[in-house]
C-alpha positions as CSV (number, residue, x, y, z in Angstrom):
1,M,-6.5,26.8,11.4
2,A,-7.3,23.7,13.6
3,T,-10.8,23.2,12.8
4,Y,-9.9,23.6,9.1
5,Y,-7.5,20.2,8.7
6,T,-9.2,17.5,9.6
7,I,-5.6,16.2,10.9
8,F,-6.2,18.3,13.5
9,S,-8.3,17.9,16.6
10,L,-9.6,19.7,20.0
11,K,-11.2,17.2,21.1
12,P,-9.2,14.5,23.3
13,G,-7.5,12.1,21.9
14,D,-8.9,9.0,19.8
15,R,-7.0,5.7,19.9
16,Y,-7.4,5.1,16.3
17,I,-8.1,7.7,13.9
18,I,-9.2,6.1,10.5
19,R,-8.9,8.5,7.5
20,V,-10.1,7.3,4.5
21,C,-9.1,8.6,0.7
22,N,-11.9,10.3,-1.0
23,S,-9.6,11.5,-3.7
24,P,-11.3,10.6,-7.3
25,V,-8.7,7.9,-7.8
26,C,-9.5,6.0,-4.8
27,D,-12.9,7.2,-5.8
28,M,-12.7,5.4,-8.8
29,E,-11.0,2.6,-6.8
30,R,-14.5,1.9,-4.5
31,S,-13.8,3.6,-1.5
32,P,-17.0,4.5,-0.8
33,D,-17.1,1.0,-0.6
34,I,-15.2,0.9,2.2
35,V,-16.0,4.0,3.7
36,R,-19.7,2.1,4.1
37,E,-17.6,-1.2,5.7
38,I,-16.7,0.4,8.2
39,E,-19.3,2.9,8.9
40,K,-21.1,-1.1,9.4
41,L,-18.1,-2.6,11.3
42,L,-17.5,0.0,14.1
43,L,-21.1,1.3,14.3
44,I,-20.3,4.8,13.4
45,D,-20.4,7.3,10.2
46,I,-18.3,9.8,9.2
47,G,-16.6,12.5,11.6
48,E,-17.9,10.0,14.6
49,T,-15.9,7.9,17.2
50,T,-17.0,4.7,18.6
51,S,-18.7,4.7,22.4
52,D,-15.3,3.3,23.8
53,N,-13.4,6.0,21.9
54,R,-11.0,3.6,20.2
55,F,-12.2,4.8,16.3
56,T,-13.0,7.6,15.1
57,L,-13.4,8.0,11.1
58,E,-12.3,10.5,9.1
59,L,-12.5,11.4,4.9
60,S,-8.9,12.5,3.7
61,E,-8.9,14.4,0.6
62,C,-5.6,12.6,-0.2
63,L,-3.2,10.2,1.0
64,G,-1.0,10.0,-1.4
65,Q,-1.0,6.5,-2.2
66,C,-3.0,6.4,-6.0
67,D,-0.9,3.4,-7.1
68,S,-2.5,1.4,-4.0
69,A,-6.1,2.9,-4.2
70,P,-8.1,2.6,-2.6
71,G,-6.2,3.5,0.7
72,M,-7.1,4.6,4.1
73,M,-4.5,5.7,7.0
74,I,-4.7,4.7,10.3
75,N,-3.0,7.3,13.1
76,E,0.8,7.0,11.0
77,N,0.0,3.6,9.3
78,I,-1.1,3.3,5.4
79,H,-3.0,0.6,4.0
80,G,-3.7,0.5,0.5
81,N,-5.3,-1.8,-2.2
82,L,-7.9,-2.5,0.0
83,N,-11.3,-4.5,-0.4
84,R,-14.0,-6.0,2.0
85,D,-11.6,-8.9,3.5
86,K,-8.5,-6.6,3.8
87,L,-10.1,-4.0,5.3
88,R,-12.0,-6.3,8.0
89,S,-8.6,-8.3,8.9
90,I,-7.0,-4.6,9.5
91,I,-9.8,-3.0,11.8
92,E,-10.1,-6.5,14.2
93,N,-5.9,-6.8,14.1
94,Y,-6.4,-2.8,15.7
95,D,-8.7,-3.7,17.7
96,T,-7.0,-6.3,19.5
97,K,-4.2,-4.2,20.4
């Protein structure tokens, strides 16, 4: 079960797990652009972790936030209505914690 659900992990804990919703609604609202921007900002691909183990990037089937698509979750915090500028600000905020 732990390998089937992305919310479970068998590897040591990363500080921040970023899950970007890829449901049809988020996809229509350009979540693939958000994923590409995260990959560019953090220099990782989906399923990878930054070299300092601070961020891991994953896709999620649905975060239940269709009214604020595209959305992502960083640990337990939901972020919606994402665009490149808002995303950059969010990531920078977590990077300084």
